C-alpha positions as CSV (number, residue, x, y, z in Angstrom):
1,M,-79.3,35.9,-14.7
2,E,-81.5,33.0,-13.5
3,L,-85.3,33.7,-13.6
4,T,-88.1,31.7,-12.0
5,T,-91.8,31.9,-11.5
6,P,-94.2,29.3,-10.0
7,Y,-94.8,27.9,-13.5
8,A,-91.6,28.5,-15.5
9,F,-87.8,28.8,-15.2
10,G,-85.2,30.4,-17.5
11,K,-82.4,32.9,-17.8
12,T,-81.1,36.0,-19.5
13,V,-78.6,35.0,-22.2
14,A,-75.7,36.8,-23.7
15,L,-77.0,36.2,-27.3
16,S,-79.1,38.3,-29.6
17,Y,-82.7,37.4,-30.0
18,A,-82.1,35.7,-33.4
19,E,-79.0,33.8,-32.1
20,A,-80.9,32.7,-29.0
21,E,-83.9,31.4,-31.0
22,K,-81.5,29.4,-33.3
23,K,-79.5,28.0,-30.4
24,V,-82.6,27.0,-28.4
25,R,-83.9,25.0,-31.4
26,E,-80.5,23.3,-31.8
27,E,-80.3,22.4,-28.1
28,L,-83.9,21.2,-28.0
29,L,-83.0,18.8,-30.8
30,K,-80.0,17.5,-28.8
31,E,-82.4,16.7,-26.0
32,G,-84.9,14.9,-28.2
33,F,-87.4,17.7,-28.6
34,G,-88.8,18.9,-31.8
35,V,-90.7,22.2,-32.3
36,L,-94.3,21.4,-33.2
37,T,-95.7,24.9,-33.0
38,E,-94.4,28.4,-33.0
39,I,-96.2,31.6,-32.4
40,D,-94.4,34.9,-33.2
41,L,-96.3,37.3,-30.9
42,Q,-94.6,40.4,-32.3
43,K,-95.9,39.5,-35.8
44,K,-99.4,38.3,-34.6
45,F,-100.0,41.4,-32.4
46,K,-99.1,43.6,-35.4
47,E,-101.2,41.6,-37.8
48,K,-104.3,41.0,-35.6
49,L,-104.3,44.1,-33.4
50,G,-102.1,46.7,-35.3
51,K,-100.0,46.9,-32.1
52,E,-96.2,47.0,-31.8
53,F,-94.7,44.4,-29.4
54,R,-91.2,43.3,-28.5
55,N,-89.5,40.2,-30.1
56,Y,-91.3,37.3,-28.5
57,I,-91.7,33.8,-29.8
58,I,-93.4,30.8,-28.2
59,L,-92.0,27.4,-29.3
60,G,-94.1,24.4,-28.6
61,A,-91.5,21.7,-27.9
62,C,-92.3,18.0,-27.8
63,N,-90.2,14.9,-27.1
64,P,-92.2,12.2,-29.0
65,N,-91.0,9.3,-26.9
66,M,-91.8,11.0,-23.6
67,A,-95.1,12.2,-24.9
68,Y,-96.1,8.7,-26.1
69,E,-95.2,7.2,-22.7
70,A,-97.0,9.9,-20.8
71,I,-100.2,9.9,-22.9
72,S,-100.3,6.1,-22.9
73,R,-100.6,6.3,-19.1
74,E,-102.7,9.5,-18.8
75,I,-104.9,9.9,-21.9
76,N,-106.0,13.5,-21.1
77,L,-102.4,14.7,-20.6
78,G,-102.4,16.1,-24.1
79,A,-104.2,19.1,-22.7
80,L,-100.9,20.1,-21.0
81,L,-98.6,19.5,-24.0
82,P,-96.4,20.6,-25.7
83,C,-93.8,22.2,-23.4
84,N,-93.7,25.9,-24.2
85,V,-90.3,27.6,-24.6
86,L,-90.2,31.4,-24.8
87,V,-87.5,33.5,-26.4
88,Y,-88.0,37.3,-26.0
89,T,-86.4,40.6,-25.6
90,D,-86.9,42.1,-22.1
91,D,-87.5,45.8,-21.2
92,N,-83.7,46.4,-21.1
93,G,-83.1,44.9,-24.5
94,A,-81.6,41.7,-23.2
95,T,-82.6,38.3,-24.5
96,V,-84.5,35.9,-22.2
97,V,-85.3,32.2,-22.6
98,M,-88.0,30.8,-20.4
99,V,-89.4,27.2,-20.2
100,M,-92.7,26.1,-18.9
101,D,-91.9,24.0,-15.8
102,P,-93.2,20.5,-16.7
103,V,-93.1,19.5,-13.0
104,A,-95.4,22.5,-12.1
105,A,-97.8,21.7,-15.0
106,L,-98.0,17.9,-14.5
107,S,-98.0,17.9,-10.7
108,M,-101.7,19.1,-10.8
109,I,-102.6,15.6,-12.2
110,G,-101.8,13.9,-8.9
111,N,-100.2,10.9,-10.6
112,P,-96.7,10.2,-9.2
113,E,-95.7,8.5,-12.5
114,M,-96.4,11.7,-14.3
115,T,-94.5,13.8,-11.8
116,A,-91.5,11.5,-12.3
117,M,-91.7,11.8,-16.1
118,A,-92.1,15.6,-15.7
119,G,-88.9,15.6,-13.7
120,M,-87.0,13.9,-16.5
121,A,-88.4,16.5,-19.0
122,R,-87.3,19.3,-16.6
123,E,-83.8,17.9,-16.5
124,K,-83.6,17.9,-20.3
125,M,-84.9,21.5,-20.4
126,E,-82.4,22.5,-17.7
127,R,-79.5,21.0,-19.9
128,M,-80.8,22.9,-22.9
129,L,-80.7,26.2,-20.9
130,A,-77.3,25.4,-19.5
131,A,-76.0,25.1,-23.1
132,L,-77.1,28.6,-24.1
């Protein structure tokens, strides 16, 4: 099932949480993205708050070539990077993969060059999702 918000897009996948996380990482690499950061919210909420939470990881994905080009043109763009990719278990036990929409994030800059680059990043993320 396709999912969209004003700031993200994704889908429910027919994979377990662990399988989806592994496949997302593999497909990101194929599109030139590395994972710079990862936050396991289930683990952090348990550790910091003593609270139980569903499987939920935030992967901070970055395409170094695209990031270099973008930051070379718009120095403060780093405040909007990396592109976050979520993998989580929804209320029904299904696995969801959501991606921060780079077009939504970078359109606020008001720089048409950045919007075009964001479109290229979105296409790469859409291919990653399609491969799941």
